[in-house]
C-alpha positions in Angstrom: 46.4 -25.2 -13.7 44.6 -22.3 -15.4 40.9 -22.8 -16.4 39.2 -20.6 -19.0 35.6 -20.0 -18.4 33.8 -19.9 -21.7 30.2 -19.3 -22.8 28.8 -17.8 -19.6 26.2 -15.1 -20.3 25.3 -12.5 -17.7 24.7 -8.8 -17.7 25.2 -6.1 -15.1 23.1 -3.0 -15.5 21.4 -0.4 -13.3 18.6 0.5 -15.8 15.2 0.6 -14.2 13.0 -2.5 -14.9 15.9 -4.7 -15.8 15.5 -7.1 -12.9 12.3 -8.4 -14.3 14.0 -8.7 -17.6 16.8 -10.7 -16.0 14.2 -13.1 -14.5 12.6 -13.6 -18.0 16.0 -14.1 -19.6 17.0 -16.6 -16.9 13.8 -18.6 -17.3 14.1 -18.6 -21.1 17.7 -19.8 -21.0 19.0 -16.6 -22.6 20.9 -15.6 -19.5 23.0 -17.9 -17.4 23.3 -15.8 -14.2 21.7 -12.6 -12.8 22.8 -10.4 -10.0 19.5 -9.6 -8.2 18.3 -8.4 -4.8 16.1 -10.2 -2.3 15.6 -14.0 -2.6 11.8 -14.1 -2.4 11.0 -13.2 -6.0 13.7 -15.6 -7.1 12.3 -18.6 -5.2 8.8 -17.8 -6.4 10.0 -18.3 -10.0 11.7 -21.7 -9.4 15.2 -20.4 -10.0 18.2 -21.4 -8.0 19.9 -18.7 -6.0 22.7 -18.0 -3.5 22.9 -15.1 -1.1 26.2 -13.4 -1.8 26.0 -10.5 0.6 24.1 -9.4 3.6 23.9 -5.7 4.6 22.8 -3.9 7.6 19.6 -1.8 7.0 19.7 1.8 7.9 17.2 4.6 8.0 17.8 7.3 5.4 16.5 10.6 6.8 16.5 14.2 5.8 19.2 16.1 7.6 16.6 18.3 9.3 14.4 15.4 10.6 14.3 15.3 14.4 15.5 11.7 14.3 18.7 12.7 12.4 20.3 13.8 15.6 20.1 10.3 17.2 22.8 7.7 16.9 20.3 5.0 16.3 16.6 5.1 15.3 13.9 2.9 16.8 12.1 1.5 13.8 8.8 2.2 15.4 9.8 5.9 15.6 9.4 6.0 11.8 5.7 5.1 12.0 4.3 8.6 11.5 6.5 9.5 8.6 6.1 9.0 4.9 8.4 6.5 3.1 10.0 6.6 -0.2 10.1 3.0 -1.6 11.7 1.2 -4.6 9.5 0.2 -7.5 8.7 -3.4 -8.2 10.1 -3.1 -11.6 13.6 -2.2 -10.4 13.6 -4.0 -7.0 11.1 -6.8 -6.9 9.7 -7.6 -3.4 11.0 -4.4 -1.8 7.5 -3.2 -0.9 6.5 -6.5 0.7 9.9 -6.6 2.5 9.3 -3.0 3.8 5.8 -3.9 4.9 6.9 -7.0 6.8 9.8 -5.2 8.4 7.5 -2.3 9.6 4.8 -4.7 10.7 7.3 -6.5 13.0 7.8 -3.1 14.6 4.1 -2.6 15.0 3.1 -0.3 12.1 2.2 -0.1 8.4 4.5 2.1 6.4 2.9 5.1 4.6 4.6 5.0 1.2 4.4 8.3 -0.5 6.2 7.4 -3.7 8.1 4.5 -5.3 11.2 5.2 -7.4 13.3 3.2 -9.9 16.8 4.3 -8.8 18.5 4.5 -5.4 19.9 8.0 -6.3 16.3 9.2 -7.0 15.4 7.9 -3.6 18.2 9.8 -2.0 17.1 13.0 -3.9 13.5 12.6 -2.6 14.7 12.2 0.9 17.0 15.2 0.6 14.0 17.2 -0.6 12.2 16.2 2.6 9.6 14.1 1.0 10.1 11.1 3.3 12.4 8.5 4.8 13.5 5.1 3.7 15.0 1.8 4.9 18.0 1.0 2.7 21.1 -1.2 2.7 24.0 0.5 4.5 26.1 0.6 1.4 23.9 3.3 0.0 25.9 5.7 2.2 28.5 5.6 -0.6 26.1 7.5 -2.9 26.3 11.3 -2.9 23.8 12.3 -0.2 23.7 16.0 0.5 21.2 16.8 3.2 20.6 13.0 4.0 21.8 11.2 7.1 21.9 7.4 7.6 21.2 5.9 11.0 21.2 2.3 12.2 17.8 1.0 13.1 16.7 -0.9 16.2 15.8 -3.7 16.1 18.5 -4.5 13.6 17.4 -5.5 10.1 19.3 -7.1 7.3 18.9 -7.0 3.5 20.6 -9.3 1.0 21.9 -9.5 -2.5 21.6 -12.7 -4.4 22.7 -14.3 -7.7 20.1 -16.4 -9.6 20.3 -19.0 -12.3 18.1 -21.7 -13.9 18.7 -24.9 -11.9 18.8 -27.3 -14.8 21.4 -25.2 -16.6 24.3 -27.8 -17.1 26.9 -25.1 -17.8 30.2 -26.0 -16.1 31.4 -22.4 -16.3 28.2 -21.3 -14.6 28.8 -23.7 -11.7 32.4 -22.5 -11.4 31.4 -18.9 -11.5 28.7 -19.4 -8.8 31.4 -21.1 -6.6 33.7 -18.1 -7.1 31.0 -15.6 -6.3 30.0 -17.5 -3.2 33.7 -17.7 -2.0 34.2 -13.9 -2.6 30.9 -13.1 -0.9 31.9 -15.1 2.2 35.2 -13.4 2.3 33.7 -9.9 2.4 30.9 -10.5 4.9 
């Protein structure tokens, strides 16, 4: 039997600041589903969510950084360095996630700059402005003069979908099931 999913509204975009816009649209019922990052800002808004992917976190380092020659980087070894972070507008909760992650390793990160796009982060690291903790899949971006190293202790980041819990849409429920199934198959 073939089912046709009708009237499901979602958008995919990498424009800075759109994550907060997605949250507003979800809350207002203008958007059925949003692909968002960490679950903390979702839960704080009373939205439903599912983690659809979990990624290893790696240190992104300038190629000439002394730690770039190591196969793994102790998280604590990043303590004296400046960090490049993601802005709250484009990646809500990143700064808090970064602070908690570094605090568990015994230090407070010194964030030099927050950026809106991952590629801007990679350019800043390439220019030697700092280091970053990023999901491993960012290795797929062009990254001249940047190396990625696993961190110890291991840290994970996640990607989630979010929706308004009282949304009665059958297509939404079916789509969430599909996304969860695909997410489980690629983990």
